[in-house]
C-alpha positions in Angstrom: -7.4 -56.1 69.3 -6.0 -54.5 66.2 -6.4 -55.8 62.6 -2.7 -56.6 62.5 -2.9 -58.8 65.6 -5.9 -60.6 64.0 -3.9 -61.2 60.8 -0.9 -62.5 62.8 -3.1 -64.9 64.7 -4.7 -66.1 61.4 -1.3 -66.7 59.9 -0.4 -68.8 62.9 -3.6 -70.8 62.5 -2.9 -71.3 58.8 0.5 -72.8 59.8 -1.3 -75.3 62.0 -3.5 -76.4 59.2 -0.8 -76.6 56.5 0.3 -79.6 54.6 1.6 -82.8 56.2 5.1 -81.8 55.4 5.2 -80.0 58.8 4.7 -83.3 60.6 8.4 -83.7 61.2 9.1 -79.9 61.5 9.5 -80.0 65.3 11.9 -83.0 65.2 14.1 -81.5 62.5 14.4 -78.2 64.3 14.7 -79.4 67.8 18.1 -78.8 69.5 19.3 -80.0 72.9 19.3 -77.5 75.7 23.1 -77.7 76.0 23.4 -75.9 72.7 21.8 -72.7 74.0 23.4 -70.1 76.2 20.5 -70.1 78.7 17.6 -72.3 79.7 15.2 -69.4 78.8 16.6 -69.4 75.2 16.0 -73.1 74.9 12.4 -72.8 76.1 11.7 -69.9 73.8 13.1 -71.9 70.9 10.9 -74.9 71.7 7.8 -72.7 71.5 8.9 -71.2 68.2 9.5 -74.5 66.4 6.4 -76.4 67.5 3.7 -77.1 64.8 0.6 -78.3 66.7 -2.0 -80.0 64.6 -5.8 -79.5 65.1 -8.0 -82.6 65.1 -5.0 -84.8 64.3 -2.8 -86.8 66.6 0.0 -84.9 68.4 2.5 -87.4 69.8 4.8 -86.9 72.8 8.5 -86.7 71.8 7.5 -86.4 68.1 5.5 -83.2 68.3 6.5 -81.9 71.7 8.7 -82.9 74.6 8.4 -83.0 78.4 10.5 -80.6 80.5 10.9 -80.1 84.2 9.1 -76.9 83.9 5.9 -78.8 82.9 5.6 -80.2 86.4 5.0 -76.7 87.8 1.7 -75.8 86.0 0.6 -79.4 86.4 1.0 -79.2 90.2 -0.7 -75.8 90.4 -3.5 -77.0 88.2 -4.1 -80.1 90.4 -4.2 -78.0 93.6 -6.6 -75.6 91.9 -8.8 -78.4 90.6 -9.3 -80.0 94.0 -10.1 -76.7 95.6 -12.5 -75.4 92.9 -14.5 -78.6 92.4 -14.7 -79.0 96.1 -16.1 -75.5 96.4 -18.7 -76.1 93.7 -19.7 -79.5 95.1 -19.9 -78.1 98.7 -22.0 -75.1 97.5 -24.5 -77.5 95.9 -24.4 -80.1 98.7 -25.2 -77.8 101.6 -28.7 -76.6 100.5 -29.5 -80.2 99.3 -28.6 -81.7 102.6 -25.7 -83.7 101.3 -22.7 -84.3 103.6 -18.9 -84.1 103.3 -18.7 -87.7 102.1 -20.7 -86.7 99.0 -18.3 -83.8 98.3 -15.2 -85.9 98.7 -16.6 -88.7 96.5 -17.6 -86.3 93.7 -14.3 -84.4 93.8 -12.5 -87.8 93.3 -14.9 -88.6 90.5 -14.3 -85.3 88.7 -10.5 -85.8 88.9 -10.9 -89.0 87.0 -13.3 -87.5 84.5 -11.2 -84.5 83.8 -8.0 -86.6 83.3 -9.6 -88.4 80.3 -10.6 -85.1 78.6 -7.2 -83.5 79.2 -5.5 -86.4 77.5 -8.0 -86.5 74.6 -8.2 -82.8 73.8 -5.3 -80.7 75.1 -2.7 -83.5 75.0 -3.7 -85.2 71.7 -6.1 -83.8 69.2 -6.5 -80.1 70.2 -3.1 -79.0 71.5 -4.0 -75.3 71.4 -7.1 -75.8 73.6 -6.5 -74.9 77.2 -7.5 -77.5 79.7 -11.2 -77.5 80.7 -11.1 -76.4 84.3 -13.6 -75.0 86.7 -15.8 -72.0 86.3 -14.8 -70.0 89.4 -16.8 -66.9 88.8 -19.9 -69.1 88.7 -19.6 -70.2 92.3 -21.6 -67.2 93.7 -24.5 -68.0 91.4 -24.9 -71.6 92.6 -26.9 -70.8 95.7 -29.3 -68.8 93.4 -29.6 -71.9 91.1 -30.3 -74.2 94.0 -32.9 -71.7 95.5 -34.6 -71.6 92.1 -34.9 -75.4 92.1 -32.2 -75.8 89.5 -31.0 -79.4 88.7 -27.2 -79.7 88.3 -27.5 -82.0 85.3 -29.9 -79.7 83.4 -27.6 -76.7 84.3 -24.5 -78.5 83.1 -26.1 -79.8 79.9 -27.3 -76.3 78.9 -23.9 -74.8 79.6 -22.4 -77.5 77.3 -24.9 -76.8 74.5 -24.5 -73.0 74.6 -20.8 -73.4 74.7 -20.8 -75.5 71.6 -23.0 -73.0 69.8 -20.6 -70.2 70.7 -17.5 -72.2 69.7 -19.0 -73.3 66.3 -20.0 -69.7 65.5 -16.5 -68.5 66.4 -18.2 -66.1 68.8 -15.5 -66.4 71.4 -12.6 -65.3 69.2 -14.8 -62.5 67.7 -15.5 -61.0 71.1 -11.8 -61.3 72.0 -10.8 -59.4 68.9 -13.3 -56.7 69.8 -11.8 -56.2 73.2 -9.1 -53.6 73.4 -5.9 -53.8 75.4 -7.3 -51.3 77.9 -10.4 -53.3 78.6 -8.4 -56.5 78.8 -5.8 -55.0 81.1 -8.4 -53.6 83.4 -10.1 -56.9 83.6 -6.8 -58.6 84.5 -6.1 -56.0 87.2 -9.5 -56.4 88.7 -9.3 -60.2 88.8 -5.8 -60.2 90.1 -6.5 -57.7 92.9 -9.8 -59.3 94.0 -8.2 -62.8 94.0 -5.1 -61.7 95.9 -7.1 -59.9 98.6 -9.6 -62.7 99.0 -6.8 -65.3 99.5 -5.0 -63.1 102.1 -8.3 -62.7 104.0 -9.0 -66.4 103.8 -5.5 -67.2 105.2 -5.9 -64.7 108.1 -9.4 -66.1 108.9 -7.9 -69.6 109.1 -5.1 -68.6 111.4 -7.5 -66.6 113.6 -9.7 -69.7 113.8 -6.9 -71.8 115.2 -5.9 -69.0 117.6 -2.5 -68.4 115.9 -3.0 -65.2 113.9 0.8 -64.5 113.6 1.2 -67.5 111.3 -0.5 -65.8 108.4 1.7 -62.7 108.7 4.9 -64.7 108.8 3.8 -67.0 105.8 2.7 -64.0 103.6 5.8 -61.9 104.5 8.2 -64.8 103.7 6.3 -65.6 100.5 6.7 -62.0 99.3 10.4 -62.1 99.9 10.7 -65.5 98.1 8.7 -64.2 95.1 10.9 -61.1 94.9 14.0 -63.3 94.9 12.7 -65.6 92.3 11.8 -62.6 90.1 15.4 -61.3 90.6 16.9 -64.7 89.7 14.5 -65.1 86.7 13.2 -68.3 88.2 9.6 -67.1 88.8 8.2 -70.3 87.3 9.3 -72.1 90.5 7.1 -69.8 92.6 4.2 -72.3 93.1 6.1 -75.4 94.4 8.6 -73.4 96.5 5.8 -71.1 98.0 3.7 -74.2 98.8 6.7 -75.8 100.5 7.5 -72.6 102.3 4.0 -71.8 103.4 3.1 -75.4 104.5 6.5 -75.9 106.2 6.5 -72.6 108.1 2.9 -73.1 109.3 3.6 -76.7 110.5 6.8 -75.7 112.1 5.0 -72.9 114.0 2.5 -75.3 115.4 -0.4 -75.2 113.0 -2.5 -78.4 113.1 -2.5 -80.7 110.1 -3.2 -84.3 109.5 -4.0 -86.6 106.6 -7.5 -88.1 106.9 -8.5 -88.9 103.3 -7.6 -92.5 102.7 -7.0 -94.1 99.3 -10.0 -95.1 97.3 -11.8 -95.1 93.9 -15.1 -93.2 93.3 -18.3 -94.8 92.1 -18.3 -94.3 88.3 -21.9 -95.5 87.7 -24.0 -92.5 86.4 -27.2 -94.2 87.6 -25.8 -94.1 91.1 -25.2 -90.3 90.9 -28.6 -89.5 89.3 -30.6 -91.9 91.5 -33.4 -90.7 93.6 -31.9 -92.2 96.8 -28.3 -92.2 95.9 -25.7 -89.6 94.8 -27.4 -86.3 94.3 -30.7 -87.8 95.4 -32.5 -85.8 92.7 -33.2 -88.3 90.0 -33.1 -87.2 86.3 -34.1 -83.6 85.4 -37.5 -82.8 83.9 -38.4 -80.3 81.2 -39.1 -77.7 83.9 -35.6 -78.2 85.3 -34.1 -76.9 82.0 -36.4 -73.9 81.9 -35.4 -72.9 85.5 -31.7 -72.9 84.8 -31.8 -71.4 81.3 -30.9 -67.8 82.3 -28.1 -69.0 84.6 -26.7 -71.2 81.8 -26.7 -68.2 79.4 -24.9 -66.1 81.9 -22.3 -68.8 82.6 -21.3 -69.2 79.0 -21.3 -65.4 78.5 -18.8 -65.2 81.3 -16.5 -67.5 79.3 -15.3 -64.9 76.9 -13.7 -62.5 79.4 -12.3 -65.4 81.3 -10.7 -67.1 78.2 -9.5 -63.7 76.9 -7.6 -63.0 80.1 -5.8 -66.3 79.9 -5.0 -65.9 76.2 -3.6 -62.4 76.7 -1.4 -63.5 79.6 0.1 -66.2 77.3 0.7 -63.6 74.6 2.5 -61.3 77.0 4.7 -64.1 78.5 5.6 -65.9 75.2 8.3 -64.7 72.9 7.7 -63.6 69.3 6.7 -66.0 66.5 4.7 -68.3 68.8 1.2 -67.6 67.6 0.7 -71.1 66.4 1.1 -72.6 70.0 -0.9 -70.0 71.8 -4.3 -70.9 73.3 -7.2 -70.8 70.8 -10.4 -69.5 72.3 -12.8 -71.4 70.1 -10.9 -74.7 70.5 -10.9 -74.2 74.2 -14.7 -73.6 74.1 -15.1 -76.9 72.2 -13.0 -78.7 74.8 -14.8 -77.2 77.7 -18.2 -77.8 76.2 -17.5 -81.5 75.5 -16.1 -82.0 79.0 -19.1 -80.2 80.6 -21.7 -82.2 78.6 -20.2 -85.6 79.3 -19.3 -84.7 82.9 -22.8 -83.7 83.7 -24.3 -86.8 82.2 -21.9 -88.9 84.3 -22.9 -87.1 87.5 -20.0 -84.7 88.2 -20.4 -81.5 90.1 -18.0 -79.5 88.0 -18.9 -76.5 85.7 -16.2 -76.0 83.1 -14.2 -73.1 82.0 -10.7 -72.3 80.9 -8.2 -73.7 83.5 -6.5 -70.6 84.9 -4.4 -72.3 87.5 -2.8 -74.3 84.7 -2.4 -71.8 81.8 -1.0 -68.9 83.9 1.9 -70.9 85.5 2.5 -72.6 82.1 2.8 -69.2 80.4 5.2 -68.0 83.0 7.3 -71.1 82.6 7.2 -70.6 78.8 5.8 -74.0 78.1 3.2 -75.0 75.5 -0.1 -76.6 76.6 0.2 -80.4 75.7 3.1 -81.8 77.8 2.0 -80.1 81.0 -1.6 -81.2 80.2 -0.6 -84.9 80.3 1.2 -84.4 83.6 -1.8 -82.6 85.0 -4.0 -85.6 84.0 -1.6 -88.0 85.8 -1.4 -85.8 88.9 -5.3 -85.6 89.0 -5.6 -89.4 88.8 -3.0 -89.9 91.5 -4.6 -87.3 93.8 -8.0 -88.7 93.3 -7.1 -92.3 94.0 -4.4 -91.8 96.6 -6.5 -89.3 98.6 -3.8 -87.9 100.8 -2.6 -85.2 98.3 -6.2 -83.8 98.4 -5.7 -83.0 102.1 -2.5 -81.2 101.5 -3.9 -79.2 98.5 -6.8 -77.8 100.5 -4.7 -76.9 103.6 -4.9 -73.0 103.7 -1.1 -72.3 104.0 -0.5 -74.3 100.9 -3.7 -73.4 99.0 -3.7 -69.7 99.5 -0.1 -69.0 98.7 -0.3 -71.3 95.6 -3.2 -69.3 94.2 -1.7 -65.9 95.0 1.8 -66.5 93.5 0.6 -68.9 90.7 -2.4 -67.0 89.4 -3.4 -63.7 90.9 -0.1 -61.8 91.2 0.8 -62.8 87.6 -2.6 -61.5 86.5 -1.9 -58.2 88.2 1.5 -58.0 86.5 -0.1 -58.8 83.1 -2.8 -56.1 83.6 -0.2 -53.5 84.5 1.9 -54.5 81.4 -1.1 -54.0 79.1 -2.1 -50.6 80.5 1.3 -48.9 80.6 1.2 -47.6 77.0 -1.2 -45.8 74.8 -4.7 -44.5 75.8 -5.6 -47.6 77.9 -5.9 -46.3 81.4 -9.4 -44.8 81.0 -10.8 -48.1 79.7 -9.0 -50.1 82.4 -10.4 -47.8 85.2 -13.9 -48.2 83.9 -13.6 -52.0 83.8 -12.5 -52.0 87.4 -15.3 -49.6 88.4 -18.1 -51.5 86.6 -16.8 -54.9 87.7 -16.9 -53.7 91.3 -20.5 -52.6 90.8 -21.8 -56.0 89.6 -19.2 -58.6 88.4 -16.5 -58.9 85.7 -18.9 -60.0 83.0 -20.9 -56.8 83.4 -17.7 -54.7 83.6 -16.2 -56.3 80.5 -19.4 -56.0 78.4 -20.1 -52.4 79.4 -16.6 -51.1 78.9 -16.1 -52.9 75.6 -19.2 -51.1 74.3 -18.1 -47.7 75.6 -14.5 -48.3 74.3 -15.6 -49.4 70.9 -17.9 -46.4 70.6 -14.9 -44.2 71.1 -16.4 -42.6 74.3 -13.3 -43.7 76.2 -9.9 -45.1 75.3 -8.3 -44.8 71.9 -10.5 -42.8 69.5 -8.4 -43.8 66.4 -9.1 -47.5 67.1 -12.8 -46.8 67.3 -12.8 -45.0 64.0 -11.2 -48.0 62.3 -14.0 -50.4 63.4 -17.0 -51.4 61.3 -20.5 -50.5 62.5 -21.1 -54.1 63.7 -17.8 -54.1 65.6 -18.3 -50.6 67.0 -21.7 -50.9 68.6 -24.0 -53.6 67.2 -22.2 -56.7 68.6 -21.0 -55.1 71.8 -24.4 -53.6 72.3 -26.2 -56.9 71.9 -23.7 -58.6 74.3 -24.2 -55.9 76.9 -28.0 -56.0 76.6 -28.2 -59.8 76.8 -25.9 -60.0 79.8 -27.7 -57.2 81.7 -31.1 -58.7 81.0 -30.0 -62.1 82.2 -28.5 -60.6 85.3 -31.7 -58.7 86.0 -33.7 -62.0 85.6 -31.6 -63.8 88.2 -31.2 -60.9 90.6 -27.5 -60.0 90.1 -28.0 -56.3 89.6 -27.5 -54.6 93.0 -30.7 -53.2 94.5 -33.0 -54.8 91.9 -35.0 -57.8 92.9 -34.8 -60.9 90.6 -37.4 -60.5 87.9 -37.9 -64.3 87.8 -39.4 -64.1 91.3 -42.4 -62.3 89.9 -43.2 -65.4 87.7 -43.2 -68.0 90.5 
């Protein structure tokens, strides 16, 4: 990021912290949508006139309004939440011998927990903090955590503690400012491509499993045409609900089996039930050894936050109009929100591991909507889905789930990555990010390429020359060394056995 961009962002943050005279700024500048030539002009104006307040109440209809467009990211976020928490709970449950009933109950519990934190932080006192979602890139690590004897509460508490430390030290925003457009664009391209291909493969595997392989081809082909038409009509923010309706409707009409089986109910909210020795997780409370075992995994989990958060923030910057810095996602505030949600959720007994909520922020950015209003709707949808039960069945049905994630998250990430790498000397850095991420994972690819790019070995040499010594190699070098060392400890470097195994 350039110095000018940093100055612009700081100016936006100064506006947020300005005197109380801005309290009525939004109301005085608000105009009805009928006074604008187009809906897009109205939405852009709404973003430009908002003055969100940090650590002070932000009230609906006084500091922001609800629009129909807010329902789209809320719907996409709820679908993503059910799926991701279910995946984490199931990954933990299998090796521990816990059944589907545990997974379902914990997903419902997490939907209730997250709704409270959404309202408190993103909807009320930290409106520039993205919702605290689920740490998707962490899922492949969970079997390693379980195999090492890791305790989910100890793991979650350490993630929360390290997250707070990174947020308080402003480490997240510092690393974001040290990441160039080429590195960021390459990261988005990698995540978008890997995500898209994985969902397409998952949909075809599902259709082959029911002996109707043609369904996947028809659903994907029709979704591509729908997405192109919405792009042409400048209605791309409708992609998630219409694609879900199209995918689910086509699959059901072509004979794909589907039925509702999750009946209404309310989860057990007693933490002692979840952390009992014969109930819930059936693990009891963690010991001191439990924290030592999961320490390197927790360090790696929090280190993965920065590239994840950065990708979401950059996508928002690309999608929003000019003069909207004050409503854009703040990385450090998001880390505070995610850390608080993680700490309390782990104590209560939830299976979720928090990160920035991608299935919310990406559709919200496309729809040109700020964080707070859609956040409150997401909280409402999560509570309804958790208690009602039936929407959970629909959200995890492959024709609905796969197309929602593709058009709502991964294709937009690809587009944003291409946008960031089309100008300047960015393609070298972008290519190296993709290459290094393919070798290990996105955290490794990001840290290595950031170091090479800031040293001036690739990318823009003029940018490297303007950086201080700490920004050029000391901070990126420390980050790369720490990440690589932790990955070596837990066995994430290909072909290298886990070093921790030698100490057991």
